[in-house]
N, C-alpha and C positions, 0 to 999 in steps of 0.2 A: 449118177453124175451132179457135180455139184456147178451153179452157172459162174459165168465166168464175165467181165464187164466186155462189151467188144474191142476187138484191139484193131489199128491200123496195119496193113502191112506194107510197108516199100518195096519196090519193084526192085530199086536200085540198091543193091547190099539184101536184099532177101533176109531185109532184119523186123524184128517186130519192135512198132512203136514204145518204150518202156511205162507210160499211163494209157488208162482209156479216154479216149476225147469228151470232150466239155460240147454240152448243144449248147448253139448259139444262135439268136436273131438275125436276120438277115444285114442288120446295122452291126453285127461283130460283136455285140454287148451279150452278158450270160445274164440270165432272166435272176433274181433273188428275190426269195420270200418275200424281204421285206419291203421292195419297193410295191408293193400291191397293197400295203398296206398305209404307204405312203401317199399312193393314189388317190385310193380312196377317202384319207384323210382332206387333202386338198380337195376333191369335189365338193365332200361334205361342205367344209367351208366353206368355197364359189359361192356353193346355192344356200348357202344362208342369208349369207353378206347380202347377193341381189333381191335376194327374201323382202329383208331387212329394208334395202333400199327402195323396192317398189313400196313396201309400208310405210313408209316415214313422206312420199310423195301423195299418197293417199289413191294412188291407181291412178290409170293412164288418159282416163278424161276428165274433164272440167266441164261444171255446168252454170251455163252466164244468165242471168236471169233479163228477163228485156220488160217485162209487167205480173203483178198479181190482180186478181180482180174477185173481191167478195163477189157471195152473192146476193139479190133482193131480201131471202130469209136470214143472213147474216154467218150459218152454220159449214157453210161449203167456199170455199176458196180457189180459185182457179188460178195458177201459173203458167206462163207463156217460159218458152228458153230456149235458148240455143247451146244442143251437146255437141262439144269441141272435144276429136280423141286422138288429134295426130295432123300432121302435116300429111299421111295417108287417105283421111279418110275426108268425106264431102261434111262441111255443116250441115247440123241435124236439124229444123226446127220442132220440140215439144212441149206438149201442153199435159198438166197431172192436175187432177181432181183432187183436195187434201180438204182436209177436216182445218177449219179455221184454226188458227196458230201453229198450223205444223210445218215445218220446214222442210225445204226441198231434200232427199237424200242426194247419195250422189250414184243414180242411175237415171234410166232410160224415163220418159214419160208416161204415164201410166193409162194416158187417156188416146191420144193421139202422137206420131211420129212421122216427119215429112221430110227428104231428101231430092238435092237437084241430081240428076244424072251426069253424065259426060257429056251426054246430046241431049240434054235438053236444052230447048229454047231460052231466049231470055228471059226469065222470071225473075217479078221483084222481089228484092232482100233488102227485110230487117236492117239494122242499126249494125249490128254481130255480122253478118256476112249469111245468115242464112234465110231458108224460102218467109217472105213474109205470111205470118199466120194471123187473123184477127179473131180476136174472141168475141162474144154477143152473150149477157145474158137477160134471154126474154121471162116474162109473168112467169110463176108459177116452177122457179127453177131449173128452167132448159136451156140448155146452152145452147148455142150457134158458134160453129167455127167455121170460118171464110178462108180459104187455101189458092193459089193459082192452079190453075191448068200445066201442064208440063211438069208435075215433079212427082218422086215417084216417094208413094204410100208404104211405110213401112209398118203403122198400127194403123187402126182405126177401129176407135171403141164406141156402140152405142148407147149402149147406159153403165152408169159410174158408181156408186154408192146412192143408186139410187135417181139418178139427174140422169134424164134421158138428154140425148146430143143429137145433135143435128152442124147437117157439112154441106157447106155450099161454096161450088167452086167459080173461083174470079176469073172473069175472061174465059170461061168454055164461050164454044158456038152455043147460041140457044138461052146460056145462063139472062 
């Protein structure tokens, strides 16, 4: 038996439809094979354009340097900076230890990262708006980082590039 396309029988007149019905989507348009290719091409183009725009802006975050402090030996430097990742994030104060002459990259601090929380008490702020962080070199290339009580610590490293790091909470009871 030979396969035939389905036909629709009309009730009034009991006559067969002259052609098979084309399947249509709910909005009444027929799907054509070229539509899928055009849709994939459009999505690929949109993805490439958005990726190139993000590449041109250098990322979504920016680093604003507050200060650079060379070590007593001169071979290491500490950079204190505020990382700003847009209106929906808190300013974060960061500390990175770098070799002398190295430039700060476009990433968060490698030693210390502190932010405020929405429920933080009033904490001292630096000139850019992040929590106040003070660094001080001690004898023998030991670094001391002082930060206010009531902040949220995101990263706290005790040794970086052979440099021991001590932390002091300012404004804490008993400190």
